[in-house]
C-alpha positions in Angstrom: 0.1 0.1 0.1 3.0 2.6 0.7 4.6 4.6 -1.5 7.9 4.1 -0.6 8.2 7.8 -0.8 10.2 9.6 2.2 12.5 12.6 3.2 12.8 15.4 1.4 10.5 16.9 -1.3 11.1 20.6 -2.4 7.9 22.2 -3.9 9.9 23.6 -6.2 9.4 26.5 -8.3 8.0 27.6 -11.9 10.8 30.1 -13.2 9.9 32.9 -15.7 11.6 35.0 -18.6 11.5 38.9 -18.1 8.0 39.0 -20.3 6.4 36.2 -17.8 6.5 33.4 -20.5 8.1 30.1 -18.5 12.0 29.6 -18.6 12.3 26.3 -19.2 16.1 26.3 -19.2 16.3 27.8 -15.9 13.4 25.3 -15.0 15.3 22.3 -15.4 18.4 24.2 -13.8 16.9 24.6 -10.7 15.2 21.4 -10.6 18.7 19.3 -11.4 19.8 21.2 -8.3 17.3 20.2 -6.1 18.6 16.9 -7.1 22.6 16.9 -6.8 21.5 18.6 -3.2 20.7 15.5 -2.1 16.7 15.6 -2.1 14.8 12.5 -2.1 11.7 13.8 -4.6 10.2 16.8 -6.1 6.3 18.2 -6.2 6.0 19.8 -9.6 4.0 22.6 -9.9 2.4 22.7 -6.0 2.0 25.9 -4.5 5.1 27.4 -5.0 5.8 25.9 -8.6 2.5 28.3 -9.1 0.2 26.0 -10.7 -3.3 27.9 -11.3 -0.7 30.9 -13.0 -0.2 28.2 -16.0 -2.4 27.6 -19.2 -3.1 23.6 -19.4 -0.6 23.2 -22.0 2.4 25.1 -20.6 1.6 22.6 -17.3 1.4 19.5 -19.8 5.1 21.2 -20.7 6.7 22.4 -17.4 6.0 18.4 -16.9 7.4 17.2 -19.7 10.6 19.3 -19.0 10.9 18.3 -15.3 10.6 14.6 -16.1 13.5 15.0 -19.0 16.1 16.7 -16.5 15.3 14.2 -13.6 16.0 11.4 -15.6 14.4 8.7 -13.2 17.0 9.9 -10.3 13.6 10.8 -7.7 10.6 10.6 -8.0 8.4 13.3 -9.5 4.8 14.4 -8.7 3.1 16.1 -10.0 0.6 18.6 -8.3 -2.9 18.4 -9.7 -4.1 21.9 -9.0 -7.7 23.0 -11.1 -11.1 24.3 -11.3 -13.4 21.3 -11.9 -13.3 17.4 -12.0 -13.0 17.1 -15.4 -9.9 19.0 -15.6 -8.6 17.1 -12.9 -8.8 13.5 -14.4 -7.5 14.9 -17.8 -4.2 15.9 -16.0 -4.2 13.2 -14.0 -4.5 10.8 -17.5 -1.8 12.9 -19.3 0.5 13.5 -16.1 1.0 9.4 -16.3 1.6 9.7 -20.0 4.5 12.3 -19.8 6.4 10.1 -17.1 5.0 11.7 -13.8 5.6 9.1 -11.0 3.1 10.2 -8.5 0.1 13.0 -8.3 0.1 15.4 -5.6 -4.3 15.9 -5.8 -5.6 18.7 -4.4 -9.7 19.6 -4.0 -11.4 21.3 -6.7 -10.2 25.2 -6.6 -12.8 28.0 -5.7 -15.7 25.5 -5.2 -15.8 24.8 -1.4 -17.4 21.1 -1.4 -18.7 18.8 1.0 -17.3 15.7 2.3 -19.2 13.9 -0.7 -18.1 16.4 -2.7 -14.9 15.7 -1.7 -14.7 11.6 -2.1 -16.5 11.7 -4.7 -13.8 14.5 -6.8 -10.6 12.4 -5.7 -12.0 8.8 -6.7 -13.0 10.2 -10.2 -9.5 11.6 -10.3 -7.8 8.3 -9.3 -9.7 6.6 -11.5 -8.0 8.1 -14.5 -4.6 6.8 -13.7 -3.0 4.0 -12.0 -0.1 6.6 -10.7 -0.1 7.1 -7.0 -1.5 9.7 -5.1 -0.8 12.0 -2.1 -3.5 14.0 -0.7 -3.2 18.0 -0.4 -5.0 18.3 3.2 -4.8 22.6 3.5 -7.5 24.0 5.4 -6.4 27.3 6.1 -5.8 28.1 2.2 -8.4 25.6 1.2 -11.2 26.2 2.9 -12.3 22.4 3.0 -10.2 20.4 5.4 -10.1 16.2 4.4 -10.9 14.2 7.3 -10.9 10.8 8.6 -14.8 10.6 7.4 -12.9 11.4 4.0 -9.9 9.2 4.4 -12.5 6.2 5.4 -14.5 6.5 2.2 -11.3 6.5 0.3 -9.9 3.4 2.0 -11.1 0.8 -0.8 -9.2 3.5 -3.7 -5.7 1.7 -3.9 -3.7 3.9 -5.4 -4.7 7.0 -3.2 -1.6 6.2 -1.0 -0.2 9.4 1.1 -1.5 12.9 2.5 0.2 15.7 2.2 -0.5 17.4 5.9 -0.8 21.5 6.1 -3.3 22.1 8.7 -0.8 24.0 11.3 -1.5 21.6 14.2 0.3 18.6 14.3 -1.8 16.9 16.7 -3.1 15.4 13.2 -0.3 13.2 12.7 -1.0 11.3 15.7 -5.0 11.3 15.4 -4.1 9.9 11.2 -2.3 7.1 12.7 -4.2 6.4 15.2 -7.6 6.3 12.4 -5.9 4.6 9.8 -2.4 2.6 10.8 -0.2 2.5 8.2 -2.5 2.9 5.3 -1.8 6.0 4.7 2.2 7.6 4.1 2.3 11.0 5.8 3.8 14.1 5.0 4.3 17.1 6.6 3.4 19.8 4.2 3.6 22.8 6.5 7.0 24.2 7.3 7.0 25.3 10.4 5.3 21.9 12.0 8.0 20.2 10.0 9.9 18.5 12.9 7.0 17.8 14.6 5.6 16.2 12.0 8.1 13.8 11.7 8.7 13.4 15.7 5.0 12.0 15.0 5.3 9.7 12.8 5.8 11.8 9.2 7.7 10.2 6.6 8.6 13.1 4.9 8.5 17.3 4.4 7.0 18.8 1.5 9.2 21.7 1.7 9.1 25.4 0.5 12.3 27.1 1.9 14.1 23.8 0.7 13.9 25.9 -3.5 17.1 28.4 -1.2 18.4 26.0 1.6 18.5 22.4 0.1 21.3 21.6 2.4 19.8 22.6 5.7 17.1 20.7 4.9 18.3 17.6 4.0 20.2 17.6 7.0 17.5 18.3 9.0 15.4 15.1 8.3 18.6 12.6 7.8 19.0 14.0 11.4 15.5 13.3 12.4 15.8 9.7 10.7 18.5 8.6 12.8 16.8 10.1 16.1 19.7 12.8 16.2 17.0 15.3 17.9 19.8 17.8 19.3 21.0 18.5 16.0 17.5 18.0 14.1 16.5 20.9 16.7 20.1 22.8 15.9 19.3 22.8 12.5 15.0 23.8 13.0 15.5 26.8 15.4 17.8 28.4 12.9 15.9 27.6 10.4 12.2 28.5 12.0 12.5 32.5 11.2 12.5 31.6 7.4 10.2 28.5 8.0 7.6 31.0 9.7 7.5 32.3 5.3 5.3 29.2 4.3 2.3 29.8 6.2 2.0 33.3 5.1 0.2 34.1 1.6 2.6 36.0 -0.1 4.9 32.5 0.5 5.8 32.3 -3.1 6.8 35.7 -3.2 8.8 35.0 -0.4 10.5 32.0 -1.5 11.6 32.5 -4.8 13.1 36.1 -3.0 15.0 33.8 -1.2 16.0 32.0 -3.7 17.3 34.4 -5.5 18.8 35.8 -3.4 21.1 32.7 -2.5 21.6 32.7 -6.4 19.5 29.3 -7.0 16.1 31.2 -9.4 14.3 34.5 -10.1 11.5 35.9 -8.0 9.2 36.7 -11.3 6.5 35.1 -10.8 2.7 35.7 -12.4 0.1 38.0 -11.6 -2.1 38.3 -8.9 0.9 37.9 -7.3 3.7 40.8 -7.8 7.1 40.3 -6.4 7.3 42.0 -2.9 8.1 45.4 -2.1 8.6 48.1 0.5 9.1 46.8 4.3 8.3 43.3 3.4 10.7 42.9 1.1 12.7 44.4 3.2 11.6 42.4 6.2 12.5 39.1 4.4 15.8 39.6 2.5 17.1 40.3 6.0 15.8 37.5 7.3 17.2 35.7 4.3 20.7 37.6 4.7 20.6 36.7 8.1 20.2 32.6 7.9 22.7 33.1 4.7 25.5 34.1 6.9 24.4 31.8 10.1 24.1 28.3 8.3 24.6 26.0 10.4 25.4 23.1 7.1 26.1 24.8 3.3 28.6 27.3 3.1 27.8 30.9 4.2 
């Protein structure tokens, strides 16, 4: 029943040219660098990948580019974030044909479903593909909770194998394990409760700030895996001011600005997002520069 997925899965960014067309070469460089830095998998076109700012054909081209550059070195999991179930199922089918290793499936955008509608959405997408599926639970962002009742109703859907848990309450990990045992692989999905999730049984971390600081992210999860909680806490405490950025509405702009400062990508985003400016830009810049000067693992 398990995926075999574990460790750090950065929610990678999509890179844009000055005219905000997709820069496929730069996107591939970002992905290649993360793999070379030791991550265990990649989430392509999740929130940080600006999924809903891409045209349908652009999504398929980005995924093809990702599969090409990764070349089987780590699993490539693509976000499935669409406005309705029909489009989500169509993208799931295409993603399997393109060569993705798995799907991270979100509730349908905009509409807030009732539990039976959420179950039907996930079942329909799962039936469209043989790929393993990670469900993405983020109640603050999407106004719907993938509760135990929904997961119970999906128990018989064999390719729904994992849950990315981004509720800001670490008790969820224990509640889900108590309810379902090892039926679902759990991933910590909110950066500033990542270590708590790992301590409570998550198998990995879908991370935003890894894009800027991969060495520390990989070292943090490695320390947790071997039970070295002293080292894990040391890294986590250094990291926490930046990890809090993942819980803000401007997380994509903040993470891409951090990438740019660290020489790993561009801060360009598509509207309605716009690059940070003013006091917020100065605040995030100062945080990243301080973190860069005091890195516990990577080069300062």
